[in-house]
C-alpha positions as a Markdown table, in Angstrom:
| # | Residue | x | y | z |
|---|---|---|---|---|
| 1 | Unk | 204.2 | -45.2 | -119.6 |
| 2 | Unk | 202.5 | -48.1 | -121.8 |
| 3 | Unk | 198.8 | -47.2 | -119.5 |
| 4 | Unk | 199.6 | -43.6 | -119.4 |
| 5 | Unk | 200.0 | -43.2 | -123.1 |
| 6 | Unk | 197.0 | -45.3 | -123.9 |
| 7 | Unk | 194.8 | -43.1 | -121.7 |
| 8 | Unk | 196.6 | -39.9 | -123.0 |
| 9 | Unk | 195.1 | -40.8 | -126.7 |
| 10 | Unk | 191.9 | -41.8 | -125.6 |
| 11 | Unk | 191.2 | -38.5 | -123.7 |
| 12 | Unk | 192.7 | -36.8 | -126.9 |
| 13 | Unk | 190.3 | -38.7 | -128.9 |
| 14 | Unk | 186.8 | -38.1 | -126.6 |
| 15 | Unk | 187.6 | -34.2 | -125.7 |
| 16 | Unk | 186.3 | -33.1 | -129.0 |
| 17 | Unk | 183.4 | -35.3 | -128.9 |
| 18 | Unk | 182.6 | -34.1 | -125.2 |
| 19 | Unk | 183.3 | -30.1 | -125.6 |
| 20 | Unk | 181.4 | -30.0 | -128.8 |
| 21 | Unk | 177.7 | -30.6 | -127.1 |
| 22 | Unk | 178.7 | -27.9 | -124.3 |
| 23 | Unk | 179.7 | -25.5 | -126.6 |
| 24 | Unk | 176.4 | -25.9 | -128.9 |
| 25 | Unk | 174.2 | -26.2 | -125.8 |
| 26 | Unk | 175.4 | -22.5 | -124.3 |
| 27 | Unk | 174.6 | -19.1 | -125.3 |
| 28 | Unk | 175.9 | -15.8 | -124.1 |
| 29 | Unk | 173.6 | -14.1 | -121.7 |
| 30 | Unk | 171.2 | -11.1 | -123.0 |
| 31 | Unk | 170.8 | -9.2 | -120.3 |
| 32 | Unk | 167.8 | -6.1 | -120.5 |
| 33 | Unk | 169.4 | -3.1 | -120.8 |
| 34 | Unk | 166.8 | -0.3 | -120.7 |
| 35 | Unk | 163.1 | -1.2 | -121.5 |
| 36 | Unk | 160.1 | 1.5 | -121.7 |
| 37 | Unk | 156.5 | 1.0 | -121.2 |
| 38 | Unk | 153.3 | 1.0 | -123.8 |
| 39 | Unk | 149.6 | 1.3 | -124.4 |
| 40 | Unk | 149.8 | -2.0 | -124.9 |
| 41 | Unk | 153.0 | -3.7 | -123.4 |
| 42 | Unk | 156.7 | -3.3 | -122.5 |
| 43 | Unk | 159.9 | -3.3 | -125.4 |
| 44 | Unk | 163.2 | -4.0 | -124.2 |
| 45 | Unk | 166.0 | -2.5 | -125.5 |
| 46 | Unk | 168.7 | -5.9 | -124.7 |
| 47 | Unk | 172.3 | -6.1 | -125.2 |
| 48 | Unk | 171.8 | -8.0 | -128.5 |
| 49 | Unk | 168.1 | -6.6 | -130.0 |
| 50 | Unk | 165.3 | -6.2 | -128.8 |
| 51 | Unk | 162.7 | -7.8 | -127.0 |
| 52 | Unk | 159.0 | -6.4 | -127.4 |
| 53 | Unk | 156.1 | -8.4 | -124.7 |
| 54 | Unk | 152.4 | -7.7 | -126.0 |
| 55 | Unk | 149.4 | -7.4 | -123.9 |
| 56 | Unk | 146.4 | -9.0 | -126.6 |
| 57 | Unk | 143.7 | -10.5 | -123.5 |
| 58 | Unk | 144.3 | -11.2 | -119.8 |
| 59 | Unk | 145.3 | -14.9 | -121.2 |
| 60 | Unk | 147.2 | -14.3 | -124.3 |
| 61 | Unk | 150.5 | -12.6 | -125.0 |
| 62 | Unk | 152.4 | -12.1 | -127.8 |
| 63 | Unk | 156.3 | -12.3 | -127.7 |
| 64 | Unk | 158.7 | -10.5 | -130.4 |
| 65 | Unk | 162.1 | -10.5 | -130.6 |
| 66 | Unk | 164.6 | -8.7 | -133.6 |
| 67 | Unk | 168.3 | -8.8 | -133.3 |
| 68 | Unk | 168.2 | -5.4 | -134.4 |
| 69 | Unk | 167.0 | -2.2 | -132.4 |
| 70 | Unk | 163.7 | -2.2 | -134.9 |
| 71 | Unk | 160.8 | -4.9 | -136.0 |
| 72 | Unk | 160.7 | -4.7 | -140.0 |
| 73 | Unk | 157.2 | -4.5 | -141.6 |
| 74 | Unk | 156.1 | -8.1 | -142.5 |
| 75 | Unk | 152.8 | -9.4 | -144.1 |
| 76 | Unk | 151.0 | -12.0 | -141.5 |
| 77 | Unk | 149.9 | -14.9 | -143.3 |
| 78 | Unk | 147.5 | -16.6 | -139.9 |
| 79 | Unk | 146.9 | -13.8 | -137.4 |
| 80 | Unk | 144.5 | -11.8 | -138.9 |
| 81 | Unk | 143.5 | -10.1 | -136.3 |
| 82 | Unk | 145.4 | -6.6 | -135.6 |
| 83 | Unk | 143.6 | -4.8 | -133.3 |
| 84 | Unk | 142.8 | -5.9 | -129.7 |
| 85 | Unk | 140.6 | -4.8 | -126.9 |
| 86 | Unk | 142.7 | -2.7 | -124.4 |
| 87 | Unk | 143.5 | -4.9 | -121.6 |
| 88 | Unk | 144.3 | -4.2 | -117.7 |
| 89 | Unk | 147.7 | -4.8 | -116.5 |
| 90 | Unk | 149.9 | -3.9 | -114.0 |
| 91 | Unk | 153.4 | -3.1 | -114.4 |
| 92 | Unk | 156.3 | -3.7 | -111.4 |
| 93 | Unk | 159.9 | -3.5 | -111.7 |
| 94 | Unk | 162.8 | -4.6 | -109.4 |
| 95 | Unk | 166.3 | -5.1 | -109.6 |
| 96 | Unk | 165.8 | -8.6 | -110.1 |
| 97 | Unk | 163.2 | -8.3 | -113.0 |
| 98 | Unk | 160.6 | -7.1 | -114.6 |
| 99 | Unk | 157.0 | -8.6 | -114.2 |
| 100 | Unk | 154.0 | -8.0 | -116.5 |
| 101 | Unk | 150.3 | -8.8 | -114.6 |
| 102 | Unk | 146.9 | -9.6 | -116.0 |
| 103 | Unk | 144.1 | -10.5 | -114.5 |
| 104 | Unk | 145.4 | -14.7 | -115.9 |
| 105 | Unk | 148.7 | -14.0 | -116.1 |
| 106 | Unk | 152.1 | -13.1 | -114.3 |
| 107 | Unk | 155.0 | -12.6 | -117.6 |
| 108 | Unk | 158.1 | -11.5 | -115.6 |
| 109 | Unk | 161.3 | -10.8 | -117.5 |
| 110 | Unk | 164.4 | -11.5 | -115.8 |
| 111 | Unk | 167.1 | -8.7 | -116.1 |
| 112 | Unk | 170.7 | -11.0 | -116.3 |
| 113 | Unk | 169.6 | -12.6 | -119.0 |
| 114 | Unk | 166.0 | -12.4 | -120.1 |
| 115 | Unk | 164.6 | -15.0 | -119.8 |
| 116 | Unk | 160.8 | -14.8 | -119.7 |
| 117 | Unk | 158.7 | -17.2 | -116.8 |
| 118 | Unk | 154.5 | -17.8 | -117.4 |
| 119 | Unk | 153.1 | -18.3 | -114.4 |
| 120 | Unk | 148.9 | -17.8 | -113.7 |
| 121 | Unk | 147.9 | -15.3 | -111.7 |
| 122 | Unk | 148.8 | -17.7 | -108.1 |
| 123 | Unk | 152.2 | -17.8 | -109.5 |
| 124 | Unk | 151.9 | -21.6 | -110.6 |
| 125 | Unk | 154.5 | -22.6 | -113.2 |
| 126 | Unk | 153.2 | -22.4 | -117.1 |
| 127 | Unk | 156.3 | -22.2 | -119.4 |
| 128 | Unk | 159.8 | -20.9 | -119.0 |
| 129 | Unk | 161.2 | -18.9 | -122.0 |
| 130 | Unk | 164.8 | -20.0 | -121.7 |
| 131 | Unk | 166.3 | -17.7 | -124.4 |
| 132 | Unk | 166.3 | -16.9 | -128.3 |
| 133 | Unk | 168.9 | -17.0 | -130.7 |
| 134 | Unk | 169.1 | -15.4 | -134.2 |
| 135 | Unk | 172.0 | -16.5 | -136.8 |
| 136 | Unk | 172.4 | -14.9 | -139.8 |
| 137 | Unk | 172.4 | -17.3 | -142.4 |
| 138 | Unk | 171.7 | -17.4 | -146.4 |
| 139 | Unk | 168.7 | -19.6 | -147.7 |
| 140 | Unk | 168.1 | -19.6 | -151.6 |
| 141 | Unk | 170.7 | -16.6 | -152.1 |
| 142 | Unk | 169.1 | -14.6 | -149.3 |
| 143 | Unk | 170.4 | -12.8 | -146.5 |
| 144 | Unk | 168.2 | -13.8 | -143.3 |
| 145 | Unk | 168.5 | -15.6 | -139.7 |
| 146 | Unk | 167.6 | -19.2 | -138.1 |
| 147 | Unk | 165.7 | -18.5 | -135.2 |
| 148 | Unk | 165.3 | -20.3 | -132.4 |
| 149 | Unk | 163.6 | -20.4 | -128.5 |
| 150 | Unk | 164.7 | -22.7 | -126.1 |
| 151 | Unk | 161.9 | -23.6 | -123.7 |
| 152 | Unk | 163.2 | -25.2 | -120.3 |
| 153 | Unk | 160.9 | -28.3 | -119.8 |
| 154 | Unk | 163.3 | -29.6 | -116.4 |
| 155 | Unk | 161.1 | -31.0 | -113.7 |
| 156 | Unk | 157.9 | -31.2 | -115.6 |
| 157 | Unk | 156.0 | -34.0 | -116.4 |
| 158 | Unk | 154.2 | -31.9 | -119.2 |
| 159 | Unk | 153.2 | -33.5 | -122.2 |
| 160 | Unk | 153.0 | -31.9 | -126.0 |
| 161 | Unk | 150.2 | -32.1 | -128.4 |
| 162 | Unk | 149.1 | -30.6 | -131.2 |
| 163 | Unk | 151.6 | -29.5 | -134.5 |
| 164 | Unk | 149.4 | -30.5 | -137.2 |
| 165 | Unk | 148.8 | -34.4 | -138.7 |
| 166 | Unk | 152.3 | -36.8 | -138.6 |
| 167 | Unk | 152.9 | -39.9 | -139.6 |
| 168 | Unk | 154.4 | -41.4 | -137.0 |
| 169 | Unk | 151.6 | -42.6 | -134.8 |
| 170 | Unk | 153.2 | -40.2 | -132.5 |
| 171 | Unk | 150.3 | -38.5 | -129.8 |
| 172 | Unk | 152.3 | -37.0 | -127.2 |
| 173 | Unk | 154.8 | -35.7 | -128.5 |
| 174 | Unk | 157.0 | -35.3 | -125.3 |
| 175 | Unk | 160.2 | -36.6 | -125.9 |
| 176 | Unk | 160.0 | -36.5 | -130.1 |
| 177 | Unk | 161.2 | -34.1 | -132.5 |
| 178 | Unk | 158.9 | -32.8 | -134.8 |
| 179 | Unk | 159.4 | -31.4 | -138.4 |
| 180 | Unk | 156.8 | -28.5 | -139.2 |
| 181 | Unk | 156.7 | -28.5 | -142.9 |
| 182 | Unk | 153.9 | -29.4 | -145.4 |
| 183 | Unk | 154.3 | -32.7 | -147.1 |
| 184 | Unk | 152.3 | -34.9 | -148.8 |
| 185 | Unk | 150.4 | -36.7 | -145.8 |
| 186 | Unk | 151.7 | -34.1 | -143.2 |
| 187 | Unk | 150.1 | -31.2 | -142.3 |
| 188 | Unk | 152.3 | -28.6 | -140.9 |
| 189 | Unk | 150.2 | -26.7 | -137.6 |
| 190 | Unk | 152.7 | -24.9 | -135.7 |
| 191 | Unk | 150.4 | -24.8 | -132.7 |
| 192 | Unk | 151.7 | -26.7 | -129.4 |
| 193 | Unk | 149.4 | -27.2 | -126.6 |
| 194 | Unk | 150.7 | -28.6 | -123.4 |
| 195 | Unk | 149.0 | -30.5 | -120.4 |
| 196 | Unk | 150.4 | -27.9 | -118.2 |
| 197 | Unk | 147.6 | -25.7 | -119.5 |
| 198 | Unk | 149.0 | -23.4 | -121.7 |
| 199 | Unk | 149.3 | -23.5 | -125.8 |
| 200 | Unk | 152.1 | -21.9 | -127.9 |
| 201 | Unk | 151.4 | -20.8 | -131.9 |
| 202 | Unk | 154.9 | -20.1 | -133.5 |
| 203 | Unk | 154.2 | -17.3 | -136.2 |
| 204 | Unk | 156.5 | -18.2 | -138.8 |
| 205 | Unk | 156.0 | -19.7 | -142.1 |
| 206 | Unk | 159.0 | -21.4 | -143.0 |
| 207 | Unk | 160.5 | -24.9 | -142.2 |
| 208 | Unk | 160.6 | -24.9 | -138.5 |
| 209 | Unk | 160.9 | -28.0 | -135.9 |
| 210 | Unk | 160.1 | -28.7 | -132.3 |
| 211 | Unk | 162.3 | -30.5 | -130.9 |
| 212 | Unk | 162.0 | -32.3 | -127.1 |
| 213 | Unk | 165.1 | -34.9 | -127.9 |
| 214 | Unk | 166.7 | -33.7 | -125.2 |
| 215 | Unk | 163.9 | -34.1 | -122.0 |
| 216 | Unk | 164.7 | -31.1 | -120.4 |
| 217 | Unk | 164.8 | -28.1 | -123.1 |
| 218 | Unk | 162.5 | -28.1 | -126.2 |
| 219 | Unk | 164.1 | -26.3 | -129.1 |
| 220 | Unk | 161.4 | -24.2 | -131.0 |
| 221 | Unk | 163.5 | -23.5 | -134.6 |
| 222 | Unk | 162.9 | -22.3 | -138.2 |
| 223 | Unk | 164.9 | -21.8 | -141.5 |
| 224 | Unk | 164.0 | -18.5 | -142.2 |
| 225 | Unk | 162.9 | -15.2 | -139.9 |
| 226 | Unk | 163.1 | -11.4 | -139.9 |
| 227 | Unk | 162.1 | -11.9 | -136.0 |
| 228 | Unk | 160.8 | -14.7 | -133.4 |
| 229 | Unk | 157.0 | -13.8 | -133.0 |
| 230 | Unk | 155.0 | -16.4 | -131.0 |
| 231 | Unk | 151.7 | -16.0 | -128.8 |
| 232 | Unk | 151.3 | -17.7 | -125.4 |
| 233 | Unk | 147.6 | -18.6 | -124.8 |
| 234 | Unk | 146.6 | -20.1 | -121.4 |
| 235 | Unk | 143.4 | -21.9 | -121.0 |
| 236 | Unk | 143.5 | -23.3 | -118.5 |
């Protein structure tokens, strides 16, 4: 009786501890409801929000996600290039996914959950965007969103470099968490380079974070955002 009571008390005490990470790590699926081709890419109407893939070149794809049906007009402080030369690309749709192919890249959006697989022309895995999340918040009395993208690196031995100048003495940021904000002796550059042969520019001017403390996932987040906006750049 006493042993049973102690076991029950331990279980009741630990249950919230183990339950919370499960709720925190998993988000509802966001399936593709419809899509439309354009001259420069594809726009997807999701169950929640709108996803757009823009083909900037045969090796550069811009990913935009809005929590609403539209993309707001906003100033761009870093990317000054607005017009990209027309790039040949091919579009293919199946019941399972939608694939955009250029001379160097294959970008596949899964219909069931809106995840994005980036591969080279031969089909070699480069990066997996496991989902995007925009959470309403308030910063300095202004209603906005907190943005987060989950990049799955499960089973990948890749290393991460770049991100500006920081004082932790770290060269390879695999397994690390990096605050991207300007400070004395810290220089914020939200550009990540992977040993897998690609770069990722996170186009957000607010305080951001690249967090790979959970070894299977890279969480990229910003405290203030109207949209999620990043450029996938293939080298190799």
